[in-house]
Backbone bond lengths (Angstrom), bond angles and torsions (degrees), N, CA, C in turn:
res aa  C-N    CA-C-N  psi(-1)  N-CA   C-N-CA  omega(-1)  CA-C   N-CA-C  phi
1 X - - - 1.441 - - 1.523 108.54 -
2 X 1.312 116.49 132.64 1.459 119.41 -179.94 1.530 110.35 -89.83
3 X 1.305 116.20 151.37 1.467 121.76 178.57 1.526 109.01 -90.39
4 X 1.322 116.18 144.81 1.453 120.49 173.80 1.522 108.45 -122.11
5 X 1.303 115.54 146.28 1.463 120.94 -179.58 1.523 108.99 -94.34
6 X 1.321 116.77 114.05 1.470 121.21 178.32 1.532 111.02 -114.30
7 X 1.330 116.38 15.78 1.464 120.65 -175.61 1.524 112.98 -65.59
8 X 1.317 117.97 -26.52 1.466 120.45 -179.84 1.528 111.77 -110.92
9 X 1.309 115.90 14.11 1.454 121.25 -177.85 1.523 111.05 -71.44
10 X 1.324 116.20 142.13 1.461 121.86 173.75 1.518 107.97 -95.46
11 X 1.311 115.47 124.80 1.453 122.00 -177.90 1.527 109.92 -98.38
12 X 1.329 115.88 147.76 1.459 120.45 173.94 1.520 108.75 -131.63
13 X 1.328 115.61 141.59 1.457 120.60 -178.79 1.525 109.11 -78.12
14 X 1.303 115.89 140.73 1.452 121.27 178.30 1.523 110.63 -60.45
15 X 1.317 115.95 143.49 1.462 120.54 176.41 1.524 111.01 -67.96
16 X 1.320 117.43 -13.57 1.455 121.37 177.84 1.523 112.70 -86.94
17 X 1.318 118.59 -7.65 1.462 121.82 177.38 1.520 108.43 -71.50
18 X 1.321 116.38 142.76 1.463 117.41 -178.01 1.518 111.86 -91.85
19 X 1.320 116.26 166.09 1.461 122.75 -174.44 1.529 113.84 -70.66
20 X 1.316 119.16 -22.80 1.465 121.30 -175.98 1.524 113.23 -86.53
21 X 1.308 117.33 7.60 1.454 120.79 174.86 1.515 114.83 96.13
22 X 1.314 117.57 -0.33 1.459 120.51 179.22 1.514 112.17 -88.88
23 X 1.301 116.36 156.80 1.461 123.52 176.08 1.522 112.32 51.53
24 X 1.309 116.94 47.99 1.470 121.23 -176.20 1.516 111.15 -92.80
25 X 1.287 114.72 106.33 1.447 122.29 178.26 1.515 108.04 -111.06
26 X 1.334 116.77 133.08 1.454 120.94 176.98 1.518 109.36 -116.63
27 X 1.320 114.91 143.05 1.455 122.75 -179.46 1.530 107.98 -126.93
28 X 1.302 116.99 143.43 1.463 121.32 176.88 1.525 109.24 -107.97
29 X 1.306 115.05 140.33 1.468 121.59 178.72 1.522 110.04 -111.68
30 X 1.296 114.87 169.05 1.456 120.03 170.69 1.519 116.34 92.89
31 X 1.324 117.26 5.00 1.464 120.08 174.89 1.527 107.55 -127.94
32 X 1.318 118.82 163.57 1.465 120.82 -174.85 1.531 115.09 -64.43
33 X 1.313 117.42 -20.05 1.459 121.47 178.40 1.523 109.23 -110.92
34 X 1.336 117.38 171.04 1.462 121.12 -178.37 1.529 109.29 -115.79
35 X 1.344 117.43 98.99 1.463 120.12 176.43 1.524 110.12 -82.06
36 X 1.333 115.58 141.57 1.459 122.64 -177.56 1.523 107.82 -134.26
37 X 1.347 116.58 140.23 1.465 120.11 178.65 1.523 110.36 -147.19
38 X 1.307 115.41 166.84 1.460 123.29 175.04 1.521 107.21 -85.40
39 X 1.321 118.24 122.22 1.466 120.73 -176.64 1.519 112.49 -65.86
40 X 1.334 117.39 -21.00 1.462 120.45 178.41 1.531 111.75 -78.63
41 X 1.333 116.67 -10.69 1.466 121.72 179.88 1.531 109.07 -135.95
42 X 1.340 117.53 64.79 1.464 119.98 -174.00 1.521 115.38 -62.94
43 X 1.313 117.85 -18.90 1.465 119.50 176.85 1.531 111.36 -99.47
44 X 1.318 115.55 4.37 1.468 120.99 179.90 1.519 111.72 -81.75
45 X 1.310 116.15 -164.93 1.463 120.51 -175.91 1.525 112.52 -66.97
46 X 1.307 114.84 153.29 1.460 123.07 177.11 1.525 107.37 -122.55
47 X 1.316 116.15 130.68 1.461 120.82 173.23 1.517 107.47 -94.02
48 X 1.320 117.06 139.86 1.460 121.30 -178.44 1.524 108.55 -122.49
49 X 1.325 115.36 128.28 1.456 122.08 -177.24 1.521 111.23 -118.89
50 X 1.312 115.73 150.02 1.460 121.17 167.37 1.530 106.24 -68.90
51 X 1.330 118.24 146.45 1.466 120.01 -177.63 1.532 114.65 -55.82
52 X 1.332 118.00 -38.68 1.468 119.50 -179.26 1.528 111.18 -68.30
53 X 1.318 117.55 -36.83 1.469 120.77 177.70 1.521 110.36 -66.95
54 X 1.335 117.16 -41.67 1.465 120.74 178.77 1.531 110.56 -64.29
55 X 1.322 117.39 -43.10 1.465 121.13 178.54 1.520 111.42 -60.66
56 X 1.320 116.76 -40.85 1.467 120.82 177.72 1.518 111.17 -64.49
57 X 1.330 116.82 -41.63 1.460 121.30 178.01 1.527 110.82 -61.79
58 X 1.330 117.04 -48.94 1.467 121.32 -179.57 1.527 110.69 -61.38
59 X 1.324 117.45 -42.35 1.461 121.16 178.49 1.534 110.52 -62.14
60 X 1.325 117.04 -39.06 1.461 120.67 177.93 1.517 112.27 -65.33
61 X 1.310 116.89 -40.57 1.476 120.83 177.88 1.527 109.42 -65.02
62 X 1.326 116.68 -49.94 1.465 120.52 -178.82 1.518 111.90 -62.05
63 X 1.331 116.42 -33.78 1.461 120.91 -178.78 1.510 114.42 -84.15
64 X 1.330 116.99 0.38 1.459 120.55 178.99 1.520 114.42 76.56
65 X 1.314 117.19 13.33 1.462 120.77 -179.72 1.522 112.50 -79.70
66 X 1.318 116.50 -16.44 1.467 121.93 179.11 1.514 107.65 -121.67
67 X 1.300 117.05 135.38 1.469 119.48 177.80 1.518 108.91 -143.21
68 X 1.305 114.85 159.25 1.471 121.14 -178.09 1.500 111.05 -78.18
């Protein structure tokens, strides 16, 4: 597994995160992979996805194919 440097990455909160602080997912743009983290734990673990896998996941969420 190769390491990626996300130390200077700019994170953005998902538009699906709610205003009261729940379900806060952050995604970073601008690198070949898609890093994702919990905004409530910014120094915690980061999941990294290939762009096609992330696109499939987002499409599934938007299409109602995935639910909590």
